[in-house]
N, C-alpha and C positions, 0 to 999 in steps of 0.2 A: 409895185404890181398892183393891178385893178382887175375888176370883174370881166372886163372885156377880154383881156389877155388870158384870163383863166378859162373862160367859156370858148374861146377860139381854140386854145390848147385842147380842151375836152372833145370838142368836135373833130379836131385834125386826128386826135388819138382814136376816136371811133370810126372815122371814115377812112384814115390813112391816105387822105388826098386834101391837098391845099385848094384845088379847083373846086371840088365839092363842097368843101366847107365854105369858100367864098359864096357860092350859090345858096347855101342853106342859111347863112347869117347875113345875107344881102350886103356883102362888102366885096371890095375889089381884091384880087389875088395879091397884089403888092402890099395891102394893108394887112392881109392874114399873115403874110411873111414878116411884116415888121412887128406885129404884136408877138409872134413866136420869137423873134429875135430879142425883143425887150424882156420877154419872160425869161429867156435863157441868160441874159445879163443879170437879172434879178437873182437867179438861181445859181449863177456861176457854173453851170452845167448844161451840156446839150440834152434836150429831151427827144429830139428826133434825128435819125440818120437818113440822109437823102442820097441814094445811088441809083444812078441810071433811071431816074424818074420814079423809083420805087421809095415809098416813105414808110419808116419803121420806128418804133419806139426804142430808145435806149433803155439800159437798166435803170437809170435814174428817171426816165420818163414814165416807164412802166410803174415805179414805186410812187411817183407824184400823182399819176392818174388813178391808181387804185385807192389812194387815200383823198385826193382833192374831189373827184367826182361826187361822192356821197356827201362831204362837207358842203358843196355847192347845193345839192338838193336840199339838204336841211336849211341852209341859208335862205334860199328861196321859198321854202315852205313856212319858215319863221316870218319873213317879210310879209307874205299872203296872209298869214294868220293876224299880225298885228294891224294890217290894213283892213281886215275884215273884222277885227275885235273878236277873234276866234282863239282865245288865250288858253289852249289846252297844253298839258304837259306832253312833250314828244319824247317817245322812247323807242329805240330801235333794237330789235331782237334778231340776233344772228342763228341760223339754224342750218343744217345739212340736208334737208328735204328727204330724210328717210321714210320708207312707207309708213313707220309708226307716226313720225311727226306729220305726214300728210292726213293722218286720221284725226289727231286730236287739235292741230292748229286751227282749222276752221270752226272747231267748237269753242276754242279760246276766244276767238275774235268775236263769236255770237255773244259769248257770256260777257265780254268787255263792254259790249255795246248797251247792255242792260244794267251792268253792275258797276263799271268804271267809265262813266260817260265823260269824265274830264281828262281822260288820258288818251292821246292819240299814239297807237303802237303800230310802227312801221316794221315789216319783215323783210329780212335781207338774206339771201342765200349765201353761204360761206364754203370755204375749203378748210378743213381742219389744220392744215399745215400753216395757214396765216391767221387763224382764228385768235390766238393769244395777242398778236400784234395789233390786230384789229380791234381788240378790246382795249388795249392799253392807249391806242391811239384815239380812243373814243369814238371810232367808226360806229361800234355797237354799244349799247349800254347794258345789254344782257346777252348772254351766249348759252344756247343748249349745247352741252358738252359732256364729257366725261372727266371724272375726278383726276385721272392720271394724265390728262393732257394740260391741266392747268396747276396741278399740286405744287410744282417747284417754283412758282412765281409769287413771291411774298406780298405782291401788291393786289392779288386777286382772291376774292372771297368765293367760296363754292358751297352752294346749298344742295346736298344730295336728295334725290327723289326715289330713284330705283336702283336696286341692286340686282344683277342678273349673270347667269352663266352663258355659255355659247350653245348655239344649236347648229346642225349640219342641215344644209338646205339641199334637197334632192327633187328631181322630178317625179312625179306620181308613179312613173313605171320603173323607178330604180329599185332593185332588189333590196337594198338597205333601208328603203322607206317603210318596210314591215316591222323593222327593229323598234323596241321601246327606248333604247339608249344605244349610243355608239362610243367607242374608245377611239383615240388617235390611231393606234395601230390597225383599226378595222378599215382604215382609209388608205391603206398603202398601195393598193392596185388601182386607186380612182383618178380619173381626170380631175384636176383641182383648178378653180377659179379663186385666184387670190385678190384680195381686196388691195388697191394701189398703196403700197407702204409709205409713199409720201404723204398720204392723207389718213392712215390709219393711226388710232391712238395705240400707245404702247402695248395694252393689253391685247390687241388684235395682232399686233406684230409678234408678241410672245406666242399666240397660239399658231400663227402661220409658220414660225420658225420650227415649231414642233413638227408640223406637216412636211416641212422642207427636209428635216433630218431624218424623215422615213427613207429617203432616197428618192431618185428620180420617178416620178408618176409618168403614166403613159403619155399624158399631155398636161399642159398647164396653160391658163390664160390670165390676165390681169384686167380687173374691173376698176373703172375710175371712180365709181360711186356705188352705193348700197343697191340703189334702184337699177344700175347696169347689171350688177351681180346676179340680182333676183331674175332680171330678164334673161341672161344667159343660162341661168339653170333652168328656167322653163323651156328654153331652146335646146335643152339637152347637151349643152357645151361641157358639163361636167358639174361637180359639186361645189358648194361654198360654205363657209362657216362664218357666222355673224352673231353678235350679241343677241340673246333671246327677245330683248324688249324692241329691237329694231324691226323685227318681222311682223307683217300684218296677219293676225290670226285668222282673218276672213278670207285670205287668199287660197282658194282651193286648187290652184294650178301648180302648187308646190306643196311638198311635205318638210316639215321641220322637225328633226329627231334630236333630243338633248344630247350634248356631248359630255361624256363623264371625264371631266377635267377640273382641276382645282382653280384655274384662272377665273376671276370674276371681275365684272365692270360695273363701276357706279357711274349712273346718268344723273344729271341734275342741271343746275343753273349757276353759272359764273358771272361776277360783275366785279368791278373796282371797290376795294374796301372803303375808299374815300368817299364813295357816292352813297350819301345818307338820304336822298330824297325819298319822302313818303310814298309817292307815286311808283317808284321802282320796287319798293318791297310790297306794295299792293298787288302789283303784276306778278311778282314771284309768288305769293300766296295763292293767286287765282290759278297760275300755271300748275302749281303742285296739285290743287283740288281737281283740275281738269284731267292731268296725267293720271292720278290715282284712280279717278272714276273708270278709266278705260282698262284698269288691271282686273 
């Protein structure tokens, strides 16, 4: 297996077209086909299905693409750094792009520029249902996540930063927005916007199960991300429940009311226990400092 085969695979996976890949990579289409065939021989698995001129990734192809594409970016970055004698420590931070993370991550990058000049931090958006696998495969070096999402993996260390209860998100015109706190039973007649259970940490699933146990609401929707859920609340599609630290306190288009419930969520940074690099722990210390400054 060589870099050409892998780069051809990545391009086909992104374009789903052998002819477009040939144009982009300045190769002939038979050469593209040959490289994919050689790659499949090495892997002993098909990576693409071709039916009636349509190209799609197989299950093995999707897994290979998800993992190898980031590795190739890091390889190319490392080669460039060696060529330019720019020998920085490279770290990749996985995050879910919540409203809260969108506030503090730019500040983190600014502080790194002046405090940790010898570390190159790359941000990579993730989905929670694959985050542990991505950390174990070293796709990420650090992971912004919750304790309950990683606590059962003995290979992962977790540094807690914040502990929070949940809040009910409402449009500013909602009658419940005037309350100082709400209980689960107060939401029995509401239209509910659920956070996608495939991406939700166990604590969010636990709260959402309590909402479902109230009985059928008038309507319900499912949001793929926290940002989507917030947007749907603003559009008066219903109410949502999210951890308090996820919500942007400066967003005046919504109202967040504390949920009177015992379920708590711990937010922090996960990393592999075997990773003892000083640079990694320097970044963890700075992340903690930036996050706590926002509270």
